[in-house]
ROZAZA-273005 format. One record per residue (C-alpha): residue number from 1; residue in one letter; x, y, z. Coordinates in Angstrom, 1 decimal. Layout:
   pos   code       px       py       pz
   NUM      a        X        Y        Z
...
This chain:
   pos   code       px       py       pz
     1      m      0.0      0.0      0.0
     2      k      2.8      2.3      0.9
     3      k      4.6      1.6     -2.4
     4      s      1.4      2.2     -4.5
     5      k      0.9      5.6     -2.8
     6      k      4.4      6.6     -3.7
     7      i      3.8      5.6     -7.3
     8      i      0.6      7.6     -7.4
     9      l      2.3     10.6     -5.8
    10      g      5.1     10.3     -8.3
    11      i      2.6     10.2    -11.2
    12      v      0.8     13.3     -9.7
    13      l      4.1     15.2     -9.5
    14      v      5.0     14.3    -13.1
    15      l      1.5     15.4    -14.3
    16      l      1.8     18.7    -12.4
    17      a      5.2     19.4    -14.0
    18      c      3.9     18.5    -17.5
    19      l      0.9     20.7    -17.0
    20      y      3.1     23.7    -15.9
    21      y      5.4     23.1    -18.9
    22      y      2.5     22.9    -21.3
    23      i      1.0     26.2    -20.1
    24      a      4.1     28.2    -19.3
    25      l      6.3     26.8    -22.0
    26      p      9.7     27.6    -20.4
    27      a     12.9     27.1    -22.4
    28      f     15.3     24.5    -21.1
    29      n     18.2     27.0    -21.0
    30      i     20.2     28.3    -18.1
    31      h     19.9     31.9    -19.6
    32      s     16.1     31.7    -19.3
    33      s     14.5     33.1    -16.2
    34      d     11.5     30.8    -16.9
    35      t     13.8     27.8    -16.4
    36      w     14.8     28.9    -13.0
    37      f     11.2     29.6    -12.0
    38      f     10.2     26.2    -13.4
    39      l     13.0     24.6    -11.2
    40      l     11.8     26.5     -8.1
    41      f      8.2     25.4     -8.9
    42      l      9.2     21.8     -8.9
    43      l     11.2     22.0     -5.7
    44      v      8.5     23.8     -3.9
    45      v      5.8     21.3     -5.0
    46      i      7.9     18.4     -4.0
    47      a      8.7     20.0     -0.6
    48      v      5.0     20.7      0.0
    49      v      3.9     17.2     -1.0
    50      y      6.6     15.7      1.2
    51      g      5.6     17.9      4.1
    52      a      1.9     16.9      3.7
    53      r      2.8     13.3      3.8
    54      k      4.8     13.7      6.9
    55      r      2.2     16.0      8.5
    56      l      4.2     19.2      8.4
    57      g      2.1     20.6     11.3
    58      r      4.5     18.6     13.7
    59      g      7.5     20.7     14.5
    60      e      9.9     17.8     14.1
    61      i      9.3     17.4     10.3
    62      r     10.9     20.8      9.7
    63      q     14.1     19.4     11.2
    64      s     14.1     16.3      9.1
    65      r     17.0     15.8      6.7
    66      p     14.9     15.6      3.5
    67      m     13.1     18.8      4.2
    68      k     16.3     20.5      5.1
    69      i     17.6     19.4      1.7
    70      f     14.5     20.7     -0.1
    71      l     14.7     24.1      1.7
    72      g     18.4     24.3      1.0
    73      l     17.9     23.6     -2.7
    74      i     15.2     26.2     -2.9
    75      l     17.3     28.8     -1.2
    76      g     20.3     27.8     -3.3
    77      v     18.5     28.2     -6.6
    78      g     17.0     31.6     -5.4
    79      i     20.5     32.8     -4.5
    80      v     22.1     31.7     -7.8
    81      y     19.3     33.5     -9.7
    82      l     19.7     36.7     -7.8
    83      v     23.5     36.7     -8.0
    84      g     23.3     35.8    -11.7
    85      t     21.0     38.8    -12.2
    86      l     23.3     41.2    -10.4
    87      l     26.4     40.0    -12.2
    88      s     24.6     40.3    -15.6
    89      s     23.4     43.9    -15.0
    90      p     24.7     47.2    -16.4
    91      v     25.8     48.2    -13.0
    92      i     28.8     45.9    -13.2
    93      n     29.2     45.5    -17.0
    94      a     28.6     49.0    -18.3
    95      k     31.4     48.9    -20.9
    96      k     30.1     45.5    -22.3
    97      y     26.6     46.9    -22.6
    98      q     27.8     50.0    -24.3
    99      k     29.5     48.0    -26.9
   100      l     26.5     45.7    -27.7
   101      m     25.5     47.9    -30.6
   102      t     27.9     49.4    -33.2
   103      v     26.8     52.8    -34.3
   104      e     28.1     54.5    -37.5
   105      e     27.9     58.2    -38.4
   106      g     25.6     58.7    -41.4
   107      d     25.1     61.4    -44.0
   108      f     21.4     62.3    -44.2
   109      t     21.2     63.5    -47.8
   110      e     23.3     60.5    -49.1
   111      d     21.7     57.8    -47.1
   112      i     18.0     58.9    -47.3
   113      e     16.7     59.5    -50.8
   114      e     13.5     61.4    -51.5
   115      l     10.5     59.1    -51.8
   116      s      7.8     59.3    -54.5
   117      f      4.3     59.9    -53.2
   118      d      3.4     56.2    -53.7
   119      q      6.2     55.0    -51.4
   120      i      5.4     57.2    -48.3
   121      p      3.6     55.2    -45.6
   122      l      0.6     57.3    -44.7
   123      l     -0.9     55.1    -42.0
   124      d      0.2     54.1    -38.5
   125      k     -0.8     50.8    -36.8
   126      d     -4.0     52.2    -35.3
   127      s     -5.2     53.5    -38.7
   128      a     -4.3     50.2    -40.4
   129      a     -6.3     48.3    -37.8
   130      i     -9.4     50.5    -38.5
   131      l     -9.0     49.7    -42.2
   132      g     -8.6     46.0    -41.4
   133      d    -11.7     45.9    -39.3
   134      r    -13.7     47.7    -42.1
   135      k    -12.5     45.1    -44.6
   136      m    -13.5     42.2    -42.3
   137      g    -17.0     43.9    -41.9
   138      s    -17.5     43.8    -45.6
   139      m    -16.7     40.1    -45.9
   140      v    -20.1     38.6    -44.9
   141      d    -18.9     35.0    -45.5
   142      m    -16.1     35.4    -42.9
   143      v    -17.0     38.1    -40.4
   144      s    -19.2     35.8    -38.3
   145      q    -16.3     33.3    -37.9
   146      f    -13.2     35.3    -37.9
   147      e    -11.8     38.7    -37.0
   148      a     -8.5     40.5    -37.7
   149      d     -5.6     39.8    -35.4
   150      d     -4.0     43.0    -33.9
   151      i     -0.4     42.2    -35.1
   152      y     -0.2     44.4    -38.3
   153      s      3.5     43.9    -38.9
   154      q      5.1     46.6    -41.2
   155      i      7.2     45.0    -43.9
   156      n      8.3     45.7    -47.5
   157      y      6.4     43.6    -50.0
   158      q      7.3     43.7    -53.6
   159      d      9.0     47.1    -53.0
   160      r      5.9     48.5    -51.3
   161      p      5.5     49.5    -47.6
   162      v      2.6     47.4    -46.3
   163      r      1.2     46.1    -43.0
   164      v      0.1     42.5    -42.8
   165      t     -1.9     40.6    -40.2
   166      p     -3.6     37.2    -40.1
   167      l     -7.2     36.6    -39.2
   168      k     -8.0     34.8    -35.9
   169      y    -10.9     32.8    -34.7
   170      a    -13.6     35.0    -33.3
   171      s    -14.3     32.7    -30.3
   172      p    -13.5     29.2    -28.9
   173      i    -16.7     27.9    -30.5
   174      k    -15.7     29.4    -33.9
   175      w    -12.3     27.8    -33.4
   176      l    -13.9     24.4    -32.8
   177      t    -16.0     24.5    -36.0
   178      n    -13.3     25.9    -38.2
   179      q     -9.9     24.6    -37.0
   180      s     -9.9     21.6    -39.3
   181      e     -9.8     23.9    -42.3
   182      g     -7.6     26.6    -40.6
   183      i     -7.7     30.3    -41.1
   184      p     -8.5     31.1    -44.7
   185      a     -6.9     34.5    -45.3
   186      y     -4.7     37.4    -44.1
   187      i     -5.2     41.1    -44.5
   188      l     -2.7     43.1    -46.6
   189      i     -2.8     47.0    -46.3
   190      d     -0.7     49.2    -48.6
   191      m      0.6     52.0    -46.4
   192      a      1.0     54.4    -49.2
   193      s     -2.2     53.9    -51.3
   194      q     -4.3     52.7    -48.3
   195      n     -5.7     49.9    -50.4
   196      t     -6.8     47.1    -48.2
   197      e     -6.9     43.5    -49.5
   198      l     -8.1     40.3    -47.9
   199      v     -5.8     37.7    -49.4
   200      k     -7.5     34.3    -49.5
   201      l     -5.3     31.2    -49.3
   202      d     -5.6     27.9    -51.2
   203      e     -4.9     26.1    -47.9
   204      g     -5.7     27.7    -44.5
   205      i     -3.3     28.9    -41.8
   206      k     -3.0     26.0    -39.3
   207      y     -0.5     27.6    -36.9
   208      s     -1.5     30.9    -35.3
   209      t     -1.8     32.7    -32.0
   210      s     -5.5     31.9    -31.8
   211      e     -5.0     28.1    -31.7
   212      y     -5.5     26.5    -28.2
   213      f     -3.4     23.4    -28.2
   214      n     -0.4     22.0    -30.1
   215      r     -1.1     24.2    -33.2
   216      n     -0.7     27.4    -31.1
   217      i      2.3     29.0    -32.7
   218      h      4.1     29.6    -29.4
   219      r      3.6     26.0    -28.3
   220      h      4.6     24.6    -31.7
   221      l      7.9     26.6    -31.7
   222      r      8.7     25.5    -28.1
   223      f      8.2     21.8    -28.9
   224      a     10.3     22.2    -32.1
   225      h     13.2     23.8    -30.2
   226      p     13.0     23.3    -26.4
   227      t     16.2     25.2    -25.6
   228      y     15.5     28.3    -27.7
   229      i     14.6     31.6    -25.9
   230      y     12.3     33.3    -28.3
   231      g     11.8     37.0    -28.7
   232      e      8.7     38.8    -29.9
   233      l      7.1     37.0    -32.9
   234      s      6.1     38.8    -36.1
   235      f      3.9     37.8    -39.0
   236      e      5.3     38.3    -42.5
   237      i      4.8     37.1    -46.0
   238      d      7.5     36.2    -48.6
   239      e      7.7     37.8    -52.1
   240      d      5.2     35.1    -53.3
   241      g      2.6     35.9    -50.5
   242      v      3.3     32.8    -48.5
   243      p      2.6     33.5    -44.7
   244      y      5.4     32.9    -42.2
   245      w      6.0     33.4    -38.5
   246      i      9.3     35.0    -37.8
   247      a     10.7     34.0    -34.4
   248      p     14.0     35.7    -33.3
   249      v     16.1     33.6    -30.9
   250      k     17.6     35.6    -28.1
   251      k     21.3     35.6    -27.5
   252      f     22.7     36.6    -24.0
   253      n     26.2     38.1    -24.3
   254      i     26.8     39.2    -20.7
   255      g     26.6     36.7    -17.7
   256      l     23.5     34.6    -17.3
   257      f     20.8     37.0    -18.2
   258      g     22.4     40.1    -19.6
   259      g     23.3     41.7    -23.0
   260      e     20.3     40.5    -25.0
   261      t     20.7     40.5    -28.8
   262      v     19.5     38.0    -31.4
   263      g     21.6     35.0    -32.5
   264      k     19.3     33.1    -34.7
   265      v     15.9     33.4    -36.4
   266      v     13.4     30.6    -36.9
   267      l     11.0     30.7    -39.9
   268      c      7.8     28.8    -39.5
   269      n      5.4     28.3    -42.4
   270      a      2.1     29.4    -41.0
   271      v      0.2     26.8    -43.2
   272      t      2.4     23.7    -42.9
   273      g      4.1     24.4    -39.6
   274      e      7.5     23.6    -41.2
   275      t     10.4     25.4    -39.4
   276      t     13.8     26.4    -40.6
   277      t     16.5     28.0    -38.5
   278      y     19.1     30.5    -39.7
   279      d     21.9     32.4    -38.2
   280      v     21.0     36.1    -38.3
   281      e     23.6     36.9    -41.0
   282      d     22.2     34.1    -43.2
   283      a     18.5     35.1    -42.9
   284      p     16.6     35.5    -46.2
   285      q     16.6     39.0    -47.7
   286      w     12.8     39.2    -47.7
   287      i     12.6     39.0    -43.9
   288      d     12.2     42.5    -42.5
   289      r     11.9     42.1    -38.8
   290      v     14.4     40.1    -36.8
   291      y     15.2     42.8    -34.2
   292      s     12.1     44.4    -32.6
   293      a     12.0     48.2    -32.4
   294      d     11.9     48.0    -28.6
   295      l     15.1     46.0    -28.5
   296      l     16.9     48.3    -30.8
   297      v     15.9     51.3    -28.8
   298      e     17.1     49.6    -25.6
   299      l     20.5     48.8    -27.3
   300      f     21.0     52.4    -28.4
   301      d     20.1     53.7    -25.0
   302      y     22.9     51.5    -23.6
   303      y     25.2     52.9    -26.2
   304      g     24.3     56.5    -25.5
   305      t     24.1     56.5    -21.7
   306      l     27.0     54.2    -20.7
   307      q     29.9     55.8    -22.6
   308      h     31.6     56.9    -19.3
   309      g     30.3     54.1    -17.0
   310      f     27.2     53.4    -15.0
   311      l     27.7     55.9    -12.3
   312      n     28.1     58.7    -14.8
   313      s     24.8     57.7    -16.4
   314      v     23.1     58.2    -13.0
   315      l     25.0     61.1    -11.5
   316      s     26.8     63.6    -13.6
   317      q     25.3     62.3    -16.9
   318      r     28.2     63.8    -19.0
   319      d     27.8     63.1    -22.7
   320      c     24.7     60.9    -22.1
   321      l     22.3     60.5    -25.0
   322      q     19.0     58.7    -25.1
   323      t     16.2     58.0    -27.5
   324      t     12.9     60.0    -27.5
   325      e      9.6     58.5    -26.5
   326      g      8.5     56.8    -29.7
   327      y      9.6     55.4    -33.0
   328      n      8.5     54.9    -36.6
   329      y      9.6     52.9    -39.6
   330      l     11.4     53.9    -42.9
   331      a     11.8     51.6    -45.9
   332      l     15.3     51.8    -47.3
   333      d     16.9     49.3    -49.8
   334      d     14.3     46.7    -49.4
   335      d     14.7     46.7    -45.6
   336      v     12.7     48.2    -42.8
   337      w     14.6     50.6    -40.6
   338      m     13.5     51.8    -37.1
   339      y     13.7     55.6    -36.7
   340      t     13.7     57.5    -33.4
   341      g     15.1     60.8    -32.3
   342      v     18.0     61.3    -29.9
   343      t     18.1     63.8    -27.2
   344      s     20.2     64.8    -24.1
   345      v     19.5     63.0    -20.9
   346      n     19.4     66.4    -19.2
   347      g     15.9     66.9    -20.4
   348      d     16.1     69.7    -22.9
   349      q     13.2     70.2    -25.4
   350      s     15.3     69.6    -28.6
   351      n     16.8     66.6    -30.4
   352      v     20.6     66.5    -31.0
   353      g     20.1     63.9    -33.8
   354      f     18.3     60.8    -34.9
   355      v     19.0     57.1    -35.3
   356      l     18.1     54.6    -38.0
   357      a     18.5     50.9    -37.1
   358      n     18.0     48.0    -39.5
   359      q     15.5     45.6    -38.1
   360      r     17.0     42.6    -40.0
   361      t     20.7     43.2    -39.5
   362      m     20.9     45.6    -36.5
   363      e     23.1     48.0    -38.6
   364      t     22.7     51.3    -36.9
   365      k     23.5     54.9    -38.1
   366      y     23.4     58.1    -36.1
   367      y     22.7     61.4    -37.8
   368      e     23.7     64.6    -36.0
   369      v     20.9     66.9    -36.8
   370      e     19.8     69.4    -34.2
   371      g     16.1     70.3    -34.2
   372      a     12.7     69.8    -32.6
   373      t     11.6     66.7    -30.8
   374      e      8.9     64.6    -32.3
   375      a      6.5     65.8    -29.6
   376      a      7.2     69.5    -30.5
   377      a      6.7     68.7    -34.2
   378      m      3.4     67.0    -33.4
   379      g      2.3     70.0    -31.3
   380      s      3.1     72.3    -34.2
   381      a      1.2     70.3    -36.7
   382      e     -1.9     70.1    -34.4
   383      g     -1.6     73.9    -33.9
   384      q     -2.2     74.4    -37.6
   385      v     -5.6     72.6    -37.4
   386      q     -6.5     73.4    -33.8
   387      n    -10.0     74.4    -34.9
   388      l    -10.6     70.9    -36.2
   389      k     -9.1     69.2    -33.1
   390      y     -7.2     66.6    -35.2
   391      q     -4.6     64.5    -33.5
   392      a     -1.1     64.0    -34.8
   393      t      0.5     60.6    -35.3
   394      f      4.1     59.9    -34.4
   395      p      6.3     61.5    -37.2
   396      l      7.9     59.7    -40.1
   397      l     11.3     61.2    -41.0
   398      l     11.6     62.1    -44.7
   399      n     14.1     63.8    -47.0
   400      i     12.3     66.8    -48.7
   401      a     14.6     68.9    -50.9
   402      d     17.6     67.6    -48.8
   403      e     15.9     68.8    -45.6
   404      p     15.3     66.5    -42.7
   405      t     11.4     66.8    -42.5
   406      y      8.9     65.3    -40.1
   407      f      5.9     63.9    -42.0
   408      i      2.8     63.6    -39.9
   409      a     -0.7     62.3    -40.5
   410      l     -3.5     64.2    -38.8
   411      k     -6.5     62.0    -37.6
   412      d    -10.0     62.9    -36.5
   413      d    -11.7     61.4    -33.4
   414      a    -12.7     58.3    -35.3
   415      g     -9.0     57.6    -36.1
   416      l     -9.3     58.3    -39.8
   417      v     -6.5     60.3    -41.5
   418      k     -7.9     63.6    -42.7
   419      k     -4.9     65.9    -43.5
   420      y     -1.1     65.6    -43.7
   421      a      1.6     67.9    -42.3
   422      m      5.3     68.4    -42.9
   423      v      7.4     70.1    -40.2
   424      n     11.0     71.1    -40.7
   425      v     13.2     69.3    -38.2
   426      q     15.6     72.2    -37.6
   427      k     13.0     75.0    -37.8
   428      y      9.8     73.5    -36.5
   429      q      7.9     76.8    -36.9
   430      i      7.9     75.9    -40.7
   431      v      4.7     73.8    -41.0
   432      a      2.8     72.9    -44.1
   433      v     -0.6     71.2    -44.2
   434      g     -2.5     69.7    -47.0
   435      d     -5.5     67.5    -47.8
   436      s     -3.2     65.2    -49.8
   437      v      0.4     64.3    -49.7
   438      s      1.2     66.1    -52.9
   439      q     -0.6     69.3    -51.8
   440      c      1.2     69.2    -48.5
   441      q      4.6     68.7    -50.1
   442      e      4.0     71.6    -52.6
   443      n      3.0     73.9    -49.7
   444      y      6.1     72.8    -47.8
   445      r      8.5     73.4    -50.7
   446      e      7.0     76.9    -51.1
   447      l      7.6     77.6    -47.4
   448      l     11.2     76.5    -47.8
   449      v     11.7     79.0    -50.5
   450      s      9.8     81.9    -48.8
   451      n     11.8     81.4    -45.6
   452      g     15.1     81.5    -47.4
   453      i     16.1     77.9    -46.6
   454      k     16.2     76.8    -50.2
   455      a     16.5     78.5    -53.5
   456      e     13.5     78.0    -55.8
   457      a     15.4     75.7    -58.1
   458      e     16.5     73.5    -55.1
   459      a     12.9     73.2    -53.8
   460      e     11.4     72.0    -57.1
   461      v      9.7     68.6    -57.0
   462      a     12.1     66.1    -58.7
   463      e     11.4     63.8    -61.6
   464      k      8.2     65.4    -62.9
   465      m      7.2     64.0    -66.2
   466      t      4.3     64.5    -68.7
   467      v      2.3     62.3    -70.8
   468      t     -0.2     63.2    -73.6
   469      g     -2.8     60.9    -75.2
   470      v     -6.3     59.8    -75.5
   471      i     -8.0     58.4    -72.4
   472      t     -8.8     54.8    -73.0
   473      r    -10.2     54.0    -69.5
   474      m    -11.1     55.8    -66.3
   475      a    -12.1     54.1    -63.0
   476      e    -13.2     56.0    -59.9
   477      a    -12.3     55.0    -56.4
   478      v    -12.7     56.4    -52.9
   479      v     -9.5     56.1    -50.8
   480      e    -10.0     57.1    -47.1
   481      g    -12.8     59.5    -48.0
   482      n    -10.9     61.1    -50.9
   483      s    -12.0     60.6    -54.6
   484      h     -9.4     59.3    -57.0
   485      y     -9.6     58.6    -60.8
   486      y     -7.3     56.0    -62.1
   487      v     -6.6     56.8    -65.8
   488      l     -5.1     54.8    -68.7
   489      v     -3.8     56.7    -71.7
   490      e     -3.4     55.4    -75.2
   491      g      0.2     54.5    -76.0
   492      s      1.2     53.9    -72.4
   493      d      1.0     50.9    -70.1
   494      e      1.2     53.0    -67.0
   495      i     -1.6     53.7    -64.5
   496      f     -2.1     57.4    -63.5
   497      d     -3.6     58.2    -60.1
   498      v     -5.5     61.5    -60.2
   499      s     -6.6     62.9    -56.8
   500      v     -9.8     65.0    -57.2
   501      a     -8.6     67.1    -54.3
   502      d     -5.4     68.0    -56.1
   503      c     -6.8     68.1    -59.7
   504      l    -10.4     69.0    -59.8
   505      d    -10.4     69.4    -63.5
   506      i    -10.3     65.6    -64.0
   507      i    -14.1     65.6    -63.7
   508      r    -14.3     67.5    -67.0
   509      y    -12.8     64.5    -68.9
   510      e    -14.1     61.2    -70.0
   511      e    -13.0     58.3    -72.1
   512      g    -12.0     59.2    -75.6
   513      q    -10.8     62.7    -74.8
   514      s     -7.2     63.8    -75.2
   515      i     -5.4     64.8    -72.0
   516      t     -1.9     65.9    -70.8
   517      l     -0.9     64.9    -67.4
   518      e      2.1     66.0    -65.3
   519      y      3.1     63.2    -62.9
   520      q      5.7     61.7    -60.7
   521      e      6.8     58.1    -61.4
   522      g      5.9     55.4    -58.8
   523      s      6.3     51.7    -58.6
   524      a      2.7     50.8    -58.8
   525      v      0.9     53.9    -60.1
   526      n      2.1     57.3    -61.3
   527      k      0.9     60.2    -59.1
   528      v     -0.5     63.0    -61.1
   529      t      0.4     66.4    -59.9
   530      s     -1.4     68.6    -62.4
   531      i     -3.5     68.5    -65.6
   532      k     -2.2     70.7    -68.4
């Protein structure tokens, strides 16, 4: 009887450990805090069970040798964890932390080229989520079963800035009735044109965050690699539109728990569940997000604040720099770069420069450009439309006429983009506002000339071209409340995008009439700036 009780007790302990592992999914890795907590959990459970068997209420059990061993092990594990945490901290390893990120000096006008209208991301994540929800609302065959996930990863897809997110099951019941087929689609939002597309798949997504058991993507990755410590997952698509989960694998460079970077990246096909592991430097070019923006910000803060040691970063703070409160993304050379401003730790109201960090390679460049903080620029933009009470999004850094310029979308209370603003970084009292990007840019360039910052020739919009021909086809569309005409002209295979707000005369034309358009070249459509 005694033996059978021990067997039952052992089975119960194993089941408890398995249940904890299945839910918490700790990595079997000494660099993982979860591993140490898992070990403590097991020791505490064993000690409690042993004490219950021996009737812990009796004082003599606390003095028993097994209990002393259990308590000693619990105390020992706790001490090792605390000491390891201290020895891994910036307090002791300031120089090592400061060297985690290599930062190069960059040249703004050389590194950041002017973007055409159709390459400027006009939406932030919140606005993209609104468009995604609208798209789901229009899909009557899916809206009752699925809803858009809130991931909305920003990537480059076929040389376009887009945000992409999978659908998820609307409820546990909807999961139960649909999980055999999987999730049938994902949402793709063009950040420049604001076109929203529900991309249906031939075979459904089987591995996602909304699965409950083994097909939950976190559990699937854990079982595939029990020792990997994963960073924040992102959802991306390759150049053929195949959905993948991108799982960065943390690398700890200082002590047990310190100096976090990324050593590997795991690609998981969201449909088949097949996983492939790459070293960071060997990751495929189409992957855009290996390093999260938050990790890059943290690494630069170490670089900027620990140049003269930890005590200096707390006390005198000589030469200490830190990032501003926020970041945005910029598409350069088929990669996504995290952008954030840099200011003095002493708390002045201006930036001393800004940083661009590659989210795939961690390549980081610092640009010494003094000017307004993002918050000040947002305030200036909101001040131009204070009667409308629009709210500014976090700025995107652009090169306009070789001038560092904050580009800001202005949203109404419903979260919809209504106007656009451009604010000069170095002279943030120069603010231009427009109903469209082209109108805003023209107003901004005029301000650069009138304020003596640029000569008229330098401020001209680059690469303007003209086309003349007979209109062979016209299609009208409404993009975020603004009317557009998409025009095809005889003798050209290009598509010309005419905003009614910018070129009202387009309503005078119809198919079969001759027209002359002045435009800027784009990768998908050509943005018409005027009708001659």
